[in-house]
Backbone bond lengths (Angstrom), bond angles and torsions (degrees), N, CA, C in turn:
res aa  C-N    CA-C-N  psi(-1)  N-CA   C-N-CA  omega(-1)  CA-C   N-CA-C  phi
1 M - - - 1.442 - - 1.528 107.11 -
2 D 1.310 117.15 141.28 1.448 119.85 175.44 1.530 109.74 -103.00
3 A 1.326 115.65 174.29 1.453 120.85 -176.56 1.518 111.81 -61.09
4 I 1.303 118.48 -40.09 1.477 121.32 -178.51 1.530 110.85 -61.83
5 E 1.335 116.97 -45.60 1.457 119.34 179.17 1.518 111.55 -64.04
6 L 1.344 116.91 -43.57 1.468 119.86 178.85 1.525 110.99 -58.36
7 L 1.333 116.63 -46.33 1.460 119.97 -178.06 1.525 112.28 -66.85
8 Q 1.320 117.15 -35.77 1.467 119.83 176.88 1.528 110.38 -65.22
9 R 1.334 116.41 -44.55 1.457 120.94 179.57 1.520 110.55 -64.36
10 Y 1.345 117.21 -39.79 1.457 121.24 179.11 1.527 110.09 -64.21
11 Q 1.327 116.82 -44.29 1.473 120.56 179.69 1.522 111.58 -64.27
12 A 1.338 116.49 -25.87 1.474 120.75 178.23 1.533 111.47 -82.46
13 G 1.343 116.66 -0.93 1.460 120.74 175.55 1.505 115.40 108.09
14 E 1.313 118.37 -3.90 1.467 120.58 -179.82 1.535 109.34 -79.33
15 T 1.326 116.72 137.82 1.465 121.26 177.77 1.519 112.65 -127.24
16 D 1.313 118.48 -3.99 1.454 122.43 -176.91 1.523 110.53 -96.26
17 F 1.332 115.16 101.75 1.449 121.88 -179.73 1.514 111.35 -121.17
18 R 1.339 115.45 29.83 1.473 120.83 -177.46 1.525 111.09 -59.37
19 G 1.340 114.30 133.61 1.449 121.67 173.37 1.515 116.07 72.72
20 E 1.314 118.48 8.88 1.481 120.43 -179.81 1.536 110.32 -73.59
21 N 1.295 115.72 158.54 1.461 122.15 177.20 1.531 107.60 -101.36
22 L 1.332 114.87 109.12 1.475 121.43 179.60 1.523 110.58 -119.66
23 C 1.344 117.14 27.66 1.464 121.14 179.58 1.532 110.03 -53.70
24 G 1.318 116.37 126.28 1.449 121.59 175.45 1.505 115.18 73.00
25 A 1.324 118.43 5.43 1.473 120.94 -177.71 1.521 110.48 -67.62
26 D 1.326 116.69 140.65 1.462 121.83 177.82 1.529 107.88 -93.15
27 L 1.350 114.32 96.91 1.455 121.20 178.95 1.529 110.60 -110.42
28 G 1.297 117.03 20.66 1.459 122.11 179.39 1.510 110.75 -57.21
29 G 1.341 117.11 124.33 1.457 122.06 178.31 1.529 114.41 77.48
30 A 1.325 117.17 3.90 1.464 120.57 -177.56 1.510 110.94 -71.05
31 D 1.325 116.56 145.70 1.473 123.21 174.75 1.509 107.65 -94.62
32 L 1.346 116.39 104.33 1.463 122.51 179.93 1.508 111.12 -123.47
33 I 1.318 115.74 36.36 1.473 121.52 -177.92 1.524 109.46 -60.26
34 G 1.330 115.83 125.76 1.459 121.56 176.61 1.527 114.43 78.56
35 A 1.306 118.08 6.86 1.468 120.23 -179.81 1.521 110.62 -71.10
36 D 1.316 117.40 143.44 1.444 122.57 175.30 1.534 108.01 -98.66
37 L 1.314 114.95 103.94 1.458 122.21 -178.11 1.534 110.47 -109.80
38 T 1.335 116.83 26.66 1.451 121.67 -179.88 1.520 110.21 -56.25
39 G 1.318 116.04 126.32 1.457 120.95 176.97 1.511 115.06 71.03
40 T 1.317 117.58 6.93 1.474 121.30 179.88 1.527 109.29 -74.24
41 D 1.315 116.31 136.51 1.473 121.45 179.49 1.517 108.11 -84.26
42 L 1.323 115.09 107.70 1.466 121.82 -177.99 1.537 112.30 -110.07
43 R 1.331 116.18 18.08 1.483 118.29 -178.92 1.535 110.02 -59.42
44 G 1.323 114.01 128.38 1.453 120.20 178.56 1.522 115.26 74.41
45 A 1.318 117.35 3.29 1.469 119.74 -179.49 1.528 109.85 -75.96
46 N 1.313 115.25 145.14 1.464 121.83 176.07 1.523 108.22 -90.27
47 L 1.348 116.58 113.46 1.468 121.89 178.32 1.514 111.37 -116.56
48 V 1.329 117.43 17.37 1.459 121.47 -179.53 1.530 109.83 -59.31
49 L 1.308 115.37 126.42 1.463 123.57 179.06 1.540 113.60 61.74
50 A 1.322 117.91 17.68 1.480 120.60 174.65 1.517 108.66 -73.06
51 Y 1.315 116.87 142.54 1.463 122.44 178.60 1.531 108.04 -91.76
52 L 1.319 116.09 107.10 1.460 121.59 -174.03 1.536 112.25 -118.53
53 N 1.316 117.62 23.28 1.466 120.86 177.44 1.519 109.88 -55.24
54 R 1.311 116.19 134.13 1.472 123.71 179.32 1.520 113.99 59.74
55 A 1.334 118.08 11.87 1.472 121.21 176.83 1.531 107.36 -78.84
56 N 1.324 116.21 145.22 1.451 122.16 177.45 1.528 107.96 -99.20
57 L 1.335 115.99 114.35 1.467 121.69 -178.03 1.521 111.52 -111.58
58 S 1.317 117.86 15.93 1.478 119.29 -176.70 1.513 111.83 -76.18
């Protein structure tokens, strides 16, 4: 999944992104409040200024 698809799905109301591959994704400034990113591969992803309140990053 790329950043554009994730953001579109999030805007449509989806918050379950467990185990997705987001290596190198540009999520800078993204609003991902309450997203479940458990086990998501975020290596090299840009999360600068991303809103991750209540997000699960375990």
